[in-house]
Every structure is written in structure tokens, then in C-alpha cells.
C-alpha positions in Angstrom: -29.8 -23.8 3.7 -26.5 -22.5 5.1 -23.4 -24.2 3.9 -21.3 -26.2 6.4 -17.9 -25.3 4.9 -15.4 -22.8 6.3 -14.1 -20.6 3.4 -10.8 -20.0 5.3 -10.1 -23.7 5.8 -7.6 -24.3 3.0 -7.0 -28.0 3.3 -5.0 -28.5 0.2 -2.2 -26.7 -1.6 -3.7 -25.2 -4.7 -2.2 -23.9 -7.9 -2.7 -20.6 -9.8 -1.5 -20.2 -13.3 -0.6 -16.8 -14.8 -3.5 -15.1 -16.7 -3.1 -14.0 -20.3 -5.1 -11.3 -22.0 -4.9 -8.7 -24.8 -7.7 -6.1 -24.4 -7.0 -5.1 -20.8 -6.3 -6.4 -17.3 -7.1 -5.2 -13.8 -5.5 -7.0 -10.8 -6.9 -6.2 -7.3 -7.1 -7.7 -3.8 -11.0 -7.5 -4.2 -12.9 -9.3 -7.0 -15.4 -6.5 -7.1 -12.7 -3.8 -7.5 -11.2 -5.8 -10.4 -14.6 -6.1 -12.0 -15.2 -2.4 -11.6 -11.9 -1.6 -13.4 -12.9 -4.1 -16.2 -16.3 -2.5 -16.5 -14.7 0.9 -17.1 -12.3 -0.6 -19.7 -15.2 -2.2 -21.5 -17.0 1.2 -21.5 -14.2 2.9 -23.4 -11.9 3.9 -20.5 -8.2 3.4 -20.5 -5.9 1.9 -17.8 -5.9 5.1 -15.9 -9.7 5.2 -15.7 -9.7 1.6 -14.7 -7.2 2.2 -11.9 -9.3 5.1 -10.5 -12.5 3.0 -10.7 -10.8 0.1 -8.9 -9.2 2.3 -6.3 -12.5 4.0 -5.4 -14.2 0.6 -5.2 -11.6 -0.7 -2.9 -12.5 1.9 -0.3 -15.9 0.1 -0.3 -15.0 -3.5 -0.7 -11.9 -3.6 1.5 -12.4 -0.9 4.2 -10.2 -3.0 6.5 -7.1 -1.6 4.8 -8.1 1.7 3.0 -10.8 4.3 2.8 -11.9 7.6 1.3 -9.6 9.2 3.8 -6.5 7.3 2.6 -3.2 8.5 1.0 -2.1 7.2 -2.3 0.9 6.8 -4.7 1.0 5.9 -8.4 3.3 5.1 -11.2 1.6 5.8 -14.6 3.0 4.7 -17.9 1.5 6.8 -20.7 1.9 5.0 -24.1 1.1 8.3 -25.8 3.9 10.1 -24.1 6.2 7.1 -23.9 7.0 8.2 -20.3 6.6 7.0 -16.7 5.0 9.5 -14.4 5.0 9.4 -10.6 2.2 10.8 -8.3 2.7 11.4 -4.6 -0.7 11.9 -3.0 0.4 11.6 0.6 -0.8 14.4 2.8 1.1 16.7 5.3 0.4 17.2 8.9 -2.2 19.8 9.7 -0.9 23.3 10.3 -2.0 23.2 13.9 -0.1 20.0 14.6 3.4 20.2 16.1 5.3 18.0 18.4 5.3 20.7 21.1 1.5 21.0 20.9 0.9 17.3 21.0 3.0 17.0 24.1 1.5 20.1 25.7 -2.0 18.9 25.0 -1.2 15.5 26.6 -2.1 13.6 23.4 1.1 11.6 23.2 1.5 8.0 24.4 4.6 7.8 26.6 6.3 10.4 24.5 5.3 8.9 21.2 2.6 9.7 18.6 -0.6 7.8 19.3 -1.9 5.4 16.7 -5.7 6.0 17.1 -7.9 9.1 17.3 -7.6 12.5 15.6 -4.0 13.2 16.6 -2.3 11.0 14.0 -4.6 12.1 11.1 -2.9 13.9 8.3 -4.5 15.4 5.2 -6.0 12.6 3.1 -4.7 12.4 -0.5 -6.6 9.6 -2.2 -9.6 11.6 -3.6 -7.1 14.2 -5.1 -5.1 11.3 -6.6 -8.2 10.0 -8.4 -9.0 13.4 -9.8 -5.4 14.1 -10.8 -5.1 10.7 -12.7 -8.5 11.1 -14.3 -8.0 14.7 -15.3 -4.5 14.2 -16.8 -4.9 10.9 -18.5 -8.5 9.7 -18.4 -10.9 9.1 -21.3 -14.2 9.0 -19.5 -16.0 11.5 -17.2 -14.9 11.3 -13.6 -18.4 10.6 -12.3 -18.7 7.6 -14.7 -15.4 6.2 -13.5 -16.6 6.3 -9.8 -20.0 4.9 -10.6 -19.2 1.3 -9.9 -17.9 2.2 -6.4 -21.1 4.1 -5.7 -23.2 1.2 -6.9 -21.3 -1.3 -4.7 -21.6 1.0 -1.7 -25.3 1.7 -2.2 -26.6 -1.7 -3.3 -24.1 -3.9 -1.4 -21.6 -6.7 -2.1 -21.0 -10.1 -0.3 -18.2 -10.0 2.2 -15.2 -12.1 1.1 -13.5 -14.6 3.5 -10.3 -12.8 4.2 -12.1 -9.5 4.4 -14.4 -10.9 7.0 -11.6 -12.3 9.0 -9.7 -9.0 9.0 -12.9 -7.1 9.8 -13.7 -9.4 12.8 -10.2 -9.1 14.1 -10.4 -5.3 14.0 -13.8 -5.2 15.6 -12.7 -7.4 18.5 -9.8 -5.0 19.1 -11.8 -1.8 18.6 -14.4 -3.0 21.1 -11.7 -3.0 23.7 -9.8 0.2 22.9 -12.2 2.6 21.0 -14.2 3.8 24.0 -14.2 7.6 23.5 -17.1 9.4 21.8 -15.0 10.3 18.7 -15.0 6.6 17.7 -18.8 6.1 17.8 -19.2 6.8 14.1 -16.8 3.9 13.3 -19.2 1.4 15.0 -22.2 3.0 13.4 -20.6 2.7 10.0 -18.7 -0.6 10.1 -20.6 -2.6 12.7 -24.2 -1.3 12.6 -25.4 -4.7 13.8 -23.1 -4.7 16.7 -20.6 -7.1 15.0 -18.4 -7.5 12.0 -19.9 -9.0 8.9 -19.4 -12.7 8.2 -18.2 -14.2 4.9 -20.9 -14.1 2.3 -23.0 -11.6 4.2 -24.2 -8.6 2.2 -22.4 -5.3 3.1 -23.9 -1.9 2.3 -22.3 1.4 3.0 -24.9 4.1 2.1 -22.9 7.0 3.5 -19.9 5.9 1.3 -22.2 6.0 -1.7 -23.3 9.6 -1.1 -19.8 10.7 -0.5 -18.3 9.0 -3.5 -21.1 10.4 -5.7 -20.3 13.9 -4.4 -16.6 13.4 -5.1 -17.4 12.2 -8.6 -19.7 15.0 -9.5 -17.2 17.7 -8.3 -13.9 16.1 -9.3 -13.1 15.8 -5.6 -13.7 19.4 -4.8 -16.5 18.4 -2.4 -13.9 16.7 -0.3 -11.4 19.5 -0.3 -13.3 22.7 -0.5 -17.0 21.8 -0.3 -19.5 20.3 2.1 -17.5 17.3 2.9 -14.5 19.4 3.8 -16.7 21.4 6.2 -18.0 18.2 7.8 -14.4 17.0 8.3 -13.5 20.3 9.9 -16.5 20.3 12.2 -15.9 16.7 13.3 -12.2 17.5 14.0 -13.0 20.6 16.0 -15.7 18.7 18.0 -13.3 16.0 19.1 -10.2 18.1 19.6 -8.4 17.2 16.3 -5.9 19.4 14.5 -7.2 19.0 11.0 -9.0 22.0 9.5 -10.8 23.1 6.4 -7.8 25.3 5.4 -5.6 22.2 5.4 -7.9 20.4 3.0 -8.4 23.4 0.8 -4.7 24.0 0.4 -3.8 20.4 -0.5 -2.4 19.4 -3.8 -1.0 16.0 -4.9 2.5 16.2 -6.4 3.6 14.8 -9.8 7.1 13.6 -9.2 10.0 12.1 -11.2 10.3 8.3 -10.4 13.6 7.1 -9.2 15.1 3.9 -10.6 18.0 1.4 -10.3 19.5 -0.8 -13.0 19.2 -4.3 -11.8 20.7 -6.9 -14.3 19.4 -4.9 -17.3 16.0 -4.1 -15.8 15.1 -0.6 -14.5 13.3 -1.0 -11.2 11.3 2.1 -10.6 9.8 3.6 -7.4 8.4 6.8 -6.0 11.1 9.0 -4.4 11.0 9.9 -0.7 8.9 10.5 1.4 8.1 7.0 0.2 10.2 4.1 1.3 10.7 2.7 -2.3 14.3 3.8 -1.8 14.7 1.0 0.7 13.9 -1.6 -2.0 16.3 0.0 -4.5 19.1 0.3 -1.9 18.8 -3.4 -1.1 18.9 -4.3 -4.8 21.9 -2.1 -5.3 23.7 -4.3 -2.8 22.3 -7.6 -4.1 23.4 -6.8 -7.7 27.0 -7.3 -6.5 26.3 -11.0 -6.1 25.4 -13.7 -8.6 22.4 -16.0 -7.8 21.9 -19.3 -9.5 19.3 -20.8 -7.2 16.6 -19.2 -5.1 15.9 -22.0 -2.6 19.3 -22.1 -0.9 20.4 -20.6 2.4 23.0 -18.2 0.9 20.4 -16.5 -1.3 18.0 -15.9 1.5 20.8 -14.8 3.9 22.1 -12.2 1.4 18.5 -10.9 0.7 17.8 -10.5 4.4 21.2 -8.9 5.2 20.9 -6.5 2.3 17.4 -5.5 3.4 18.6 -4.9 6.9 21.4 -2.7 5.6 19.0 -0.8 3.5 16.6 -0.2 6.4 19.5 0.9 8.6 20.3 3.6 6.1 16.7 4.6 5.3 14.5 4.4 8.4 16.4 7.2 10.2 16.8 9.5 7.2 13.8 9.3 4.9 11.0 11.9 5.5 9.5 14.8 3.7 12.1 15.7 1.0 12.1 19.3 2.2 13.4 18.1 5.5 15.9 15.4 4.5 19.6 15.8 5.2 20.7 12.8 3.1 20.5 12.7 -0.7 18.6 9.6 -1.7 20.9 9.3 -4.8 23.7 8.2 -2.5 21.9 4.9 -1.8 21.7 4.2 -5.5 25.3 4.9 -6.2 27.1 1.7 -7.4 29.9 2.5 -5.0 27.5 2.4 -2.1 26.2 -1.0 -3.2 29.7 -2.4 -3.6 30.8 -1.1 -0.2 27.8 -2.5 1.6 28.1 -5.8 -0.2 31.7 -6.1 0.9 30.6 -5.7 4.5 28.3 -8.7 4.3 29.7 -11.8 5.9 28.4 -15.4 6.2 26.5 -14.8 9.4 23.6 -12.5 10.5 24.5 -9.1 12.0 22.5 -6.4 13.6 22.4 -3.4 11.3 19.5 -1.4 12.8 17.3 -1.2 15.8 14.3 0.7 14.3 10.9 -0.7 15.0 8.7 -1.2 11.9 5.0 -1.7 12.7 2.5 -3.6 10.7 -0.2 -1.9 8.6 -3.1 -2.2 6.1 -2.9 -1.2 2.5 -4.4 -2.1 -0.9 -2.4 -2.4 -4.1 -3.7 -2.7 -7.7 -2.3 -2.6 -11.2 -4.0 -2.1 -14.6 -3.1 -2.3 -18.2 -5.1 -1.7 -21.4 -4.7 -2.8 -25.0 -3.2 0.4 -26.1 -0.1 0.0 -23.9 -1.0 2.2 -20.9 -0.2 0.8 -17.5 -0.7 1.9 -13.9 0.8 0.8 -10.6 -1.3 2.2 -7.8 -1.4 1.9 -4.0 -3.5 3.5 -1.3 -3.8 3.0 2.4 -5.3 3.9 5.7 -2.0 2.7 7.2 -2.9 0.5 10.2 -5.9 -1.5 9.2 -9.0 0.9 9.4 -6.5 3.7 10.1 -7.2 6.1 13.0 -10.5 4.6 13.9 -12.1 8.0 13.1 -15.1 8.1 10.7 -16.5 11.5 9.9 -20.1 11.5 11.0 -22.6 10.7 8.2 -20.0 10.5 5.4 -18.4 7.1 5.6 -15.0 8.8 5.4 -12.6 6.7 7.5 -9.4 8.6 8.1 -5.8 7.3 7.9 -3.4 7.5 10.8 -0.3 8.2 8.8 0.9 10.7 11.4 1.6 7.8 13.8 5.0 7.6 12.0 6.0 11.1 13.1 8.4 11.3 16.0 8.2 13.7 18.9 12.0 13.7 19.3 13.5 16.9 17.8 16.6 14.9 16.8 14.6 12.5 14.6 14.3 12.9 10.8 10.5 12.4 11.1 10.1 15.0 13.9 6.5 16.3 13.7 6.2 19.8 12.2 3.2 21.6 10.8 2.7 21.0 7.0 5.4 18.2 6.9 4.9 14.8 5.3 6.0 11.8 7.2 8.0 8.7 6.2 5.5 6.8 4.0 5.4 3.0 3.7 3.2 2.6 0.7 5.1 2.1 -2.6 4.1 1.2 -6.1 6.7 -0.6 -8.3 7.3 -0.6 -12.0 9.7 -2.6 -14.2 11.2 -1.3 -17.5 13.8 -2.6 -19.9 15.7 -0.7 -22.6 13.4 2.3 -22.1 10.3 0.2 -22.7 7.7 -0.8 -20.1 7.7 -4.3 -18.7 4.9 -3.8 -16.2 3.6 -2.7 -12.8 4.0 -4.7 -9.6 3.5 -4.1 -5.9 3.3 -5.8 -2.5 1.2 -4.3 0.3 1.9 -4.4 4.0 3.7 -1.6 5.8 7.4 -2.2 6.1 7.0 -5.6 4.4 6.5 -3.7 1.1 10.2 -3.0 0.1 11.0 -6.5 1.3 8.2 -7.9 -0.9 9.5 -5.7 -3.8 13.0 -7.2 -3.5 11.7 -10.8 -3.4 9.3 -10.4 -6.3 11.8 -8.6 -8.5 14.5 -11.2 -7.8 12.0 -14.0 -8.5 11.2 -12.5 -11.9 14.6 -11.3 -12.9 17.1 -13.7 -11.3 15.0 -16.9 -11.1 12.8 -16.5 -14.3 9.5 -17.0 -12.5 6.3 -16.0 -14.2 4.3 -13.2 -12.4 2.1 -15.7 -10.6 5.0 -17.8 -9.3 6.9 -14.6 -8.4 4.1 -13.7 -6.1 3.3 -17.3 -4.8 6.9 -18.1 -3.7 7.1 -18.4 0.1 8.3 -15.1 1.6 10.4 -14.0 4.5 10.1 -10.8 6.5 12.6 -9.0 8.8 10.7 -7.9 11.9 10.8 -5.1 14.5 12.7 -7.2 17.1 15.4 -8.3 14.7 13.9 -11.7 14.1 13.0 -13.1 10.6 9.6 -14.6 10.2 8.9 -17.1 7.4 5.6 -18.4 6.0 4.5 -21.8 7.1 5.1 -23.0 3.5 8.8 -22.0 3.8 11.1 -25.0 3.5 11.9 -26.0 7.2 15.4 -27.2 6.2 16.2 -23.8 4.7 14.8 -22.1 7.9 17.1 -24.3 10.0 20.1 -23.5 7.8 19.4 -19.7 8.3 19.2 -20.3 12.0 22.7 -21.8 11.9 23.8 -18.7 10.1 22.7 -16.6 13.0 19.2 -15.5 12.0 16.4 -15.7 14.6 13.9 -17.5 12.3 10.4 -18.0 13.3 7.4 -19.4 11.4 4.3 -17.2 11.2 0.8 -18.6 10.3 -0.6 -15.1 9.6 -0.1 -15.0 5.8 -1.5 -11.4 5.3 1.5 -10.1 7.3 3.8 -11.2 4.4 2.1 -8.7 2.0 -0.4 -9.1 -0.7 0.7 -8.4 -4.3 -0.2 -8.0 -7.9 1.9 -8.0 -11.1 1.4 -7.5 -14.8 4.0 -8.1 -17.5 3.6 -6.9 -21.1 5.1 -9.2 -23.8 6.6 -7.9 -27.0 3.4 -9.0 -28.8 1.3 -6.7 -26.6 -0.2 -9.7 -24.7 -0.5 -9.1 -21.0 0.5 -11.7 -18.4 -0.8 -11.3 -14.9 -0.4 -12.7 -11.4 -2.6 -12.1 -8.4 -2.1 -12.7 -4.7 -2.9 -16.1 -3.5 -2.8 -15.0 0.2 -6.1 -13.1 0.1 -9.4 -12.5 -1.8 -7.7 -11.2 -4.9 -8.8 -11.5 -8.5 -7.8 -10.7 -12.1 -10.4 -9.3 -14.4 -9.5 -9.2 -18.1 -10.7 -9.3 -21.7 
């Protein structure tokens, strides 16, 4: 008998309390991915192994936001080394891709990079990220770590409510716009029955299983130099793409030094550019010039919004591949910069930028083990399923990160061969007095630095536990200069912000406000976790 209830019909406000554990914790937007990470912890793996297991599983259990062809970033705290490591696994543009060639080939859309098809595909970094983290820090064999993801792909999992909704929304759009032959593999892979799966329906992805198994057995070399790389090359050539075997074979993820800002005694750590974590730090650098006693008052939200707009004004037109940047990111972290920008802020809203941030799809997870290791990890196909390209017979859905490149030679993100674009995905990490506090992150394109600012302030300024820091109603500065707020946002506060000059609008689409996770480690070693109440998220712990 089929149930009569609608799993998305949330009739009552519910409460989530923070979760406490000691042996280990895995926080994910998919319950199966969290369970995969816990399985690896219980098998003798550490937090790094668990993060890789969860990340690989997310390509199966949340394909609406990431895939095997994703990019990734990570912040890894090694208790053995007592050090925070950064990993940039974003990929560059193919060597055949240039602004001149895109325009000459007529593959632009009104002078801009397209969002779908092979043209915006850059070199995927996620499989290399998994292998790098496992190889440097892992305690278990790589194939064992990927085994849960292979199992879910081959034997199936029940589709979650929010996943089903995002899948159905994407399918409805793709039916209208994905009409060329290069997109046929997407429908064969993700809509084999001619529709998107419903909540509770069993999903199997057999091609994913074979591909993940090959990646596990070869430490990702199958993807970059083996049979999978050859299949990607052949598919790209067949459909007029620029990506080639040589681009994949040459790719290496980069271990980088995290950047950080002291915010009221806490070190807020991010990945340096080409990631946009610098935007969150720049905003906090401005906000630390003010004192905040209450969160739910117009002045607090006004200052947060204006600081974020200032930060975007200084970041969106400058951040790109570090090799091509003309602005030193350190200038945005200079206390003098924060003080100067804070002094410019008045009591009413101003226009600080006219850049146009789009929405996107991303998955974030965080892990911790009983030994003190912690991982903040994020991977993304960028805009939902990404480019709409699936490599025939592999299940590899490719990201469309190159859509952020510009075809204007004057732009910082001007498309050049081998260049990395401005990247929206950012993992976060908190430290205090040189010791780790814990990982945090909020998914969602250009919402991510805005989510980081709000979560950090909720925890640091307003003493919220990790769950409340995530649950608190959010605001978001949008592409047209408006500010959207969640339906749970206090209407009186929204009206007060309008009187201060903000174009405030309510938005019923809760995923657009980001989906986050957070873990805090107490002095006793006990872990305290929060997980996103806006989606199908879960904490697995022991």
C-alpha cells in the first residue's frame, strides 16, 4: 500500500538539537553518504578516509549537485602534524579552449560563455582530490574507501524527498533545453524511465559503480590516464568539445596554504583564490569593526548585508587563477582595509557592485574522528547537474565551471587555455589559539561566503550551538541588488530593512539559501555537530 503523505509537506516547525559523539562524526547532505563515512570509520579508517568515502558516495546519492566529473576543495586538520592543510582540486580550462576560439566557433551565447554542453567543461578535479587525501593521510586502502559508493551505485538507494524534487525540477528543464545529441547520455543515465525518480523510489546507477570501482582500483589513474580518460576524450571529440586526454593526463591537484582572518579571537580559515573564500574573510574583516549584542535586530542584518556587498565589489572583478590576478588577496585581509570600508558604511543601503552571481549546485560535508583529525570538504558540478554532459557508458557527469569565464579581454576571468576560473565552492574551518575548533561550510554558489559569514557570526558573536547556527533564518544578496530572506525570517525585521533602503523579498525556495554542516570539538575531545535542516541531511556518529 502506497502512503498518502507528501514528504515535502512540512506542516509544523520542527526542532533539531546538536548531536554529541566521541568516536567520530560524519555530517552530509545525504544520509547514505554520512553512513558510508561512518562505515569507513568503524572499519579502522580516519576522518580523511571517511571524507573520501562520503564524497564518492555523494556523487551517487546526490547527482543533482555533484558528480564524478566535479571539482573539489578541502581543508584537512592533521592531528599528527598539528597543522591545517588546504587542497585545491579545481581544474583548468582545456588547452584548446580560448575566448577567441569559442567566439570563432560560434559557441558563445550573446558574447558570453554558455552554461550547458561541452564548451564550459573544465578538467574535473574530484577523483584526484580523493586520491590525494587518501594517499597523504588515509589509513585504509583506496578501493576499500570507495566501496560503499560502489555498493550504493550498483545495488541502489531510495531517493530522498529533496533530492527527488531537485531531480524533477532539473528533468523538466532539461526536457526543454537539452535537445542536441551530446545530451542523450544524460537522459539514459538519470532518466532511464523517461522521468525523474520519485521520493522513496529505488535508484541504481550501474555505470557509476563500474567507474568508481575503476577509480578505486587505480587510485584515480583510470580517470586521468587510463580507459576512462580515453572515453572522455573520445566523447569530447565526437561532440565538438575542447577537453582532451592530454588535459586529463597533465592534471594535478594543488596543496595550498590556507588563508585566515582573526575574528574576535577565532581564526576563520578558507582556501585562497581562485576560491571565493576571500569574500567571506573580507566581509568579516569589515564586520569586526562593529560590536554586535543582538542578532535579530535591523542594524545587525544591515551591516552584514552591506559588508557582504562591499566584499563582493572588491572580489568578483579581481579573483581568478592566482597566476593571473592583479590584486594581492592579502590587501582584503589588512585591518586598515576593514576599518576603511567600515567607515564608509552608513545607515542606509548602497549599491557597491553590479556583478551578477548565478545560482548553483554543490555538496558539502565535514568529518571528525576520535583521534582529533578533521576535514572540511566540498565538491560541485556547479549548476545542478553541471554541463548536462554525461560521458557515454561511464556515469561521469561533467561540471560546467567554465561558465564563469568571461569572453571580455578586460575581465579578470577572461578565458585562456590552462587557466582556472573564479571558483564558488569554499570549505571553512575555525581555529582558536592555534588549536582546531572545527569544520563548517554552506553550499550554494555565491550564497556560500554569505552563509559562511552568517554561520560564523551566529557561533562567535551570538553563542549559538552548531545546529542553531545553521538553522537560523538566512538572508542572501542577489544578482539584481535585491536581498531575499527565508519565509521564516521575521517580517518586522524585513520591513525595517526595507525602510533602510534594502529591496527585501521573501523566497520560498529554501535550498537557494545554502545547505550547511558544522562540527565543533570541545576541550574534552567530544564532538558537537549540526546538520542542515533545509535538505535531506544527516549526521552519522559513534
